[in-house]
C-alpha positions in Angstrom: 64.2 20.9 59.1 65.4 19.5 55.7 68.1 16.8 55.7 69.8 14.5 53.2 69.7 10.8 54.0 71.2 7.7 52.2 68.6 4.9 52.2 70.1 1.4 52.9 67.1 -0.9 53.4 63.3 -1.2 53.6 61.1 -1.8 56.6 58.1 -4.0 57.2 55.8 -1.0 56.9 57.2 -0.2 53.5 59.3 2.8 54.4 62.9 3.3 53.3 65.4 3.4 56.2 68.6 5.3 56.5 70.7 6.8 59.3 71.6 10.4 60.2 74.1 10.9 63.0 73.5 7.4 64.2 69.7 7.9 64.4 67.3 5.7 62.2 65.3 7.8 59.7 62.2 6.4 58.1 61.2 7.9 54.8 58.0 6.8 53.0 58.5 6.5 49.2 62.3 6.0 49.4 64.0 2.8 48.5 67.5 1.3 49.0 70.1 3.1 46.9 68.3 6.4 47.0 69.8 9.5 48.4 66.9 11.7 49.4 66.1 15.1 50.8 63.3 14.9 53.4 61.5 17.1 55.9 61.7 15.6 59.4 58.2 15.4 60.7 58.9 13.3 63.8 62.0 13.4 65.9 62.6 11.0 68.8 65.7 10.1 70.8 66.4 7.0 68.7 64.6 7.6 65.4 63.0 10.2 63.2 60.4 10.2 60.4 60.8 12.2 57.2 58.5 13.3 54.4 60.2 12.8 51.0 60.9 16.2 49.3 63.3 15.2 46.6 65.2 12.2 45.3 68.7 13.6 45.1 70.2 10.5 43.5 68.0 7.6 42.3 68.5 4.0 43.2 69.3 1.6 40.3 66.2 -0.2 41.4 63.9 2.8 41.0 61.3 2.5 38.2 58.5 4.8 37.0 55.3 4.2 38.9 52.3 3.1 36.8 49.9 5.4 38.7 50.1 9.1 38.3 48.9 9.6 41.8 51.5 7.4 43.5 53.6 10.2 44.9 50.7 11.5 47.0 48.2 8.6 47.4 48.7 6.4 50.5 47.2 3.3 48.8 50.4 1.8 47.5 53.9 1.5 49.0 56.2 0.2 46.3 55.2 1.2 42.8 58.6 2.7 42.4 60.0 -0.9 42.5 59.7 -3.5 39.8 57.5 -6.4 40.8 60.6 -8.7 41.0 62.2 -6.4 43.4 59.0 -6.0 45.4 58.9 -9.8 45.8 62.6 -10.0 46.7 62.2 -7.5 49.5 59.0 -9.1 50.8 60.7 -12.4 51.0 63.9 -11.0 52.6 62.0 -9.1 55.3 59.7 -12.0 56.0 62.7 -14.4 56.5 64.4 -11.9 58.7 61.2 -11.6 60.9 60.8 -15.3 61.2 64.4 -16.0 62.1 64.6 -13.0 64.6 61.3 -13.8 66.4 61.1 -17.6 66.1 64.7 -18.7 65.4 63.4 -21.2 62.8 65.5 -23.2 60.4 65.9 -21.8 56.9 64.3 -24.9 55.4 61.0 -24.2 57.2 60.6 -20.9 55.4 59.2 -21.3 51.9 59.5 -19.0 49.0 57.0 -16.2 48.3 54.0 -17.2 46.1 53.9 -14.4 43.5 50.7 -13.0 42.2 49.8 -13.6 38.6 48.3 -10.2 38.5 50.2 -7.2 39.6 47.7 -4.6 38.5 43.9 -4.7 38.3 43.7 -7.3 41.0 41.8 -5.6 43.8 38.2 -6.8 44.0 37.2 -4.5 46.9 38.0 -0.9 47.6 37.0 1.9 50.0 37.0 5.3 48.3 37.4 8.1 50.8 35.4 11.2 50.1 35.4 14.9 51.0 35.0 18.4 49.7 37.8 20.5 48.2 38.0 23.9 46.6 37.3 22.3 43.2 34.3 20.4 44.5 33.6 16.7 45.5 36.8 14.6 46.2 36.9 10.9 45.6 40.0 8.9 46.2 42.3 7.7 49.0 44.0 9.2 52.0 47.3 11.0 51.4 50.3 9.3 53.0 50.3 9.7 56.8 47.2 11.9 56.6 43.4 12.0 56.5 43.4 14.4 53.6 41.7 12.9 50.5 43.8 12.6 47.3 41.4 13.1 44.4 42.0 10.4 41.8 40.8 9.9 38.3 42.3 6.4 38.0 43.6 3.5 40.1 45.5 0.8 38.2 45.5 -1.7 41.1 41.7 -2.1 41.2 39.6 -4.3 39.0 38.7 -2.4 35.8 35.0 -2.6 36.6 35.7 -0.6 39.7 38.0 1.9 38.0 35.3 2.7 35.4 33.1 4.0 38.3 35.5 6.6 39.6 34.6 9.5 37.3 30.8 8.7 37.1 30.6 8.6 40.9 32.5 11.8 41.3 30.3 13.6 38.8 27.1 12.3 40.4 27.9 13.7 43.8 29.7 16.8 42.6 26.5 18.0 41.0 24.3 17.2 44.0 23.3 19.0 47.2 24.4 15.9 49.2 28.2 15.9 48.4 29.5 17.1 51.8 27.5 14.3 53.5 29.1 11.4 51.6 32.2 10.3 53.5 33.1 7.0 51.9 32.0 4.7 49.0 32.8 1.0 49.1 32.8 -0.9 45.9 33.2 -4.7 45.5 33.1 -7.1 42.5 33.1 -10.9 42.2 34.3 -13.2 39.5 31.4 -12.1 37.3 28.7 -9.5 37.3 28.5 -5.8 38.1 29.9 -3.9 41.1 28.2 -3.6 44.5 28.3 0.0 45.7 27.8 1.1 49.3 27.5 4.8 50.0 28.3 6.0 53.5 26.0 8.9 54.2 26.3 11.2 57.3 23.6 13.8 56.6 20.2 14.2 58.3 18.1 14.0 55.2 18.4 10.3 54.5 15.0 9.9 52.9 15.5 12.7 50.4 19.0 11.4 49.7 17.8 7.9 48.9 14.9 9.2 46.8 17.4 11.4 44.9 19.6 8.3 44.3 16.7 6.3 42.9 16.0 9.1 40.5 19.4 10.3 39.5 21.8 7.4 39.8 20.3 5.1 37.1 23.4 5.5 34.9 25.7 4.2 37.6 26.3 0.5 36.9 25.9 -1.9 39.7 23.8 -2.6 42.8 23.4 0.2 45.2 23.2 0.6 49.0 23.2 3.4 51.5 24.7 3.0 54.9 23.4 5.6 57.3 26.4 6.5 59.5 24.2 7.8 62.2 22.1 4.7 62.8 24.4 2.2 61.1 21.3 1.0 59.2 21.7 -0.3 55.6 19.2 0.7 52.9 19.0 -1.4 49.7 18.4 0.9 46.7 18.6 -1.6 43.9 20.4 -4.6 42.5 21.8 -7.9 43.8 22.7 -8.1 47.5 25.5 -10.6 47.2 28.9 -10.7 45.5 30.0 -14.1 44.4 33.4 -15.9 43.8 34.0 -19.4 42.6 36.4 -22.3 43.5 37.3 -25.7 42.3 35.9 -28.3 39.9 33.0 -28.7 40.0 32.7 -25.1 41.0 31.6 -24.0 44.5 30.1 -20.5 44.5 30.6 -18.4 47.6 28.4 -15.3 48.0 28.9 -12.6 50.7 26.8 -9.7 51.7 27.5 -6.1 52.6 29.9 -6.0 55.6 31.2 -9.5 54.9 34.8 -10.4 54.2 36.5 -11.8 51.1 40.1 -11.7 50.1 40.8 -8.8 47.7 42.9 -10.8 45.3 40.5 -13.4 43.9 43.0 -15.5 41.9 45.6 -15.6 44.8 42.7 -16.6 47.1 42.0 -19.6 45.0 45.7 -20.5 45.2 45.5 -20.0 49.0 42.5 -22.3 49.3 44.3 -25.0 47.3 47.3 -24.7 49.5 45.3 -25.0 52.7 43.5 -28.1 51.5 46.8 -29.7 50.4 48.7 -28.8 53.6 45.9 -30.0 55.9 46.5 -33.6 54.7 42.8 -34.4 55.0 41.3 -37.9 55.5 37.8 -39.1 54.7 36.6 -39.3 58.3 38.3 -36.2 59.7 36.6 -33.5 61.7 37.9 -30.1 60.8 37.4 -27.0 62.9 37.5 -23.7 60.8 37.9 -20.7 63.1 37.0 -17.2 61.8 35.4 -19.0 58.9 33.6 -16.0 57.4 31.4 -17.1 54.5 33.0 -20.5 54.2 36.1 -19.7 52.2 37.9 -22.7 53.5 35.0 -24.6 55.1 33.2 -25.6 51.9 36.2 -26.7 49.8 37.5 -28.7 52.8 34.0 -30.3 53.3 34.3 -32.2 50.0 37.2 -34.3 51.5 36.3 -34.9 55.1 33.6 -36.3 57.4 32.6 -33.1 59.2 33.4 -29.4 59.2 32.6 -27.0 62.1 32.8 -23.3 61.1 32.9 -20.6 63.7 32.6 -16.8 63.1 31.7 -13.9 65.3 30.1 -11.8 62.6 26.5 -13.2 62.3 25.8 -12.0 58.7 28.8 -14.0 57.5 27.4 -17.1 59.1 24.1 -16.5 57.3 26.0 -16.3 54.1 28.0 -19.4 54.9 24.9 -21.5 55.6 23.3 -20.3 52.3 26.6 -21.2 50.5 26.7 -24.6 52.0 23.1 -25.3 51.0 23.7 -24.1 47.5 26.8 -26.4 47.2 24.9 -29.4 48.6 27.4 -29.6 51.6 25.4 -31.4 54.3 28.4 -32.2 56.5 29.1 -28.6 57.6 27.8 -26.9 60.8 28.2 -23.2 61.2 28.1 -21.3 64.5 27.7 -17.6 65.1 29.8 -17.1 68.2 32.9 -15.3 69.3 35.8 -17.7 68.6 37.3 -17.2 72.1 33.9 -18.1 73.7 33.3 -21.1 71.5 36.8 -22.5 72.2 36.2 -22.2 76.0 33.2 -24.6 75.6 34.6 -26.8 72.8 35.3 -30.4 74.0 34.7 -32.4 70.8 37.7 -34.2 69.2 39.0 -32.5 66.1 41.7 -33.7 63.7 42.6 -30.4 61.9 42.1 -26.8 62.9 42.2 -24.0 60.3 42.2 -20.4 61.5 42.2 -17.2 59.6 41.8 -14.4 62.3 41.7 -10.7 61.8 44.9 -8.6 62.2 44.7 -8.8 66.0 45.4 -12.5 65.8 44.0 -15.4 67.8 45.7 -14.9 71.2 42.7 -15.7 73.4 41.9 -18.9 71.5 45.3 -20.5 71.6 45.3 -22.1 75.1 42.0 -24.1 74.5 43.2 -24.9 70.9 46.3 -26.5 72.3 44.2 -28.6 74.7 42.2 -30.0 71.8 45.4 -31.5 70.4 44.5 -31.6 66.7 47.1 -33.3 64.6 47.5 -30.3 62.3 47.0 -26.6 62.7 46.8 -24.4 59.5 47.2 -20.8 60.4 46.5 -18.1 57.8 47.3 -14.5 58.6 47.4 -11.0 57.1 49.6 -9.7 59.9 53.1 -11.1 60.4 53.7 -9.7 63.8 50.6 -11.2 65.5 51.1 -14.4 63.6 54.6 -14.8 64.8 53.5 -14.0 68.4 50.8 -16.7 68.2 53.1 -19.3 66.6 55.5 -18.9 69.5 52.7 -19.8 71.9 51.7 -22.9 69.8 55.3 -24.0 69.5 55.7 -23.7 73.3 52.5 -25.7 73.6 54.1 -28.7 71.9 53.6 -28.1 68.2 56.3 -28.0 65.6 56.4 -25.5 62.8 56.6 -27.6 59.6 56.5 -24.8 57.1 55.7 -21.1 56.8 55.1 -19.4 53.5 54.4 -15.8 52.4 51.8 -15.2 49.7 51.7 -12.0 47.7 48.0 -11.1 48.1 48.8 -7.3 47.8 51.1 -6.4 44.9 52.4 -2.8 45.0 52.2 -2.7 48.8 54.5 -4.0 51.5 51.9 -6.4 52.9 51.8 -10.2 52.5 49.5 -13.0 53.5 51.1 -15.9 55.3 50.3 -19.6 55.6 51.8 -21.5 58.5 51.5 -25.3 59.0 52.0 -26.9 62.5 51.9 -30.6 63.4 
């Protein structure tokens, strides 16, 4: 059924929100001030979801998206808003969440840290692949779907990645292996060529890798194949690691295939500086860095303290972290490959500062032992506001005071933010 809805606000997920006969209606792609016609795709007792069919009357805030695929592609939420309006809504929604869930004082909530780059900032991307009537598809999932939107450009990715879109599509479109390539991951560092990982689901892996060695020489970058059946990785050519740099003198951090790095490299440098500053480090401090990855916080912090203990459940990241520490000459860092929850159950050593940057699920299982350690400061970095606010409530109930909480725009053109919370 097609209905007309006046959009009055935005939601945390990026949808526009209006009301129809008292029922909330969520419409992806709509913004406050729009009057839209939409097809109701989900109808519940208290809410409905609609697919945008037509903007009947445009909001004064509406601008022309910079990407020609925006109306279909699910990669971006808010290209129809100016960057200033994106930031305004991110900060407004964030403040509302904090006050609703934690009832914190206005002064505790700091202003959004804007990104210096609004386009061309993504250093990592997962291109979804498939077959269509016109041949091999390479792009991103359609909104609320697993159908692949075939793209010939992507303004939010690093230009080195964007330049690969057409050569990769042409390479596989002309091959007998196209239907078996389901995803292509591309990552770049501060310098150098891209790293490409091809996810292959066919049963002729050896012939596929041989074909790549012979026919993919014109594709710039290092090349890997991930066999989806065995989850084994094959190195075809080029450098294994992707590297990013911090500080003066520079620390180089390198991570391998499957490792994690923030997608916005410049904002990540700002984030590291903020963490180091807010931790109020002293020469003799012991710092515990939970979910430490390749050492994103551990190594910059190690320059200012007595000892850093890094813990990470993904063993290849710990291998990278140890190599990074050795290359940086950091001898006061110990890295442990262990599930954070298990490590915290056994941890009895005194620590002064704890830094944690968990995945979207948060750090729920690690909080009780963390509170028992009684560090003077806890620095919590999160990419998921809801699990962060849930965990902060536990830490506050455990005797900590939220000194500040600040959103960081790591993801322009989307509704997502990174958040830095400081507890004493």
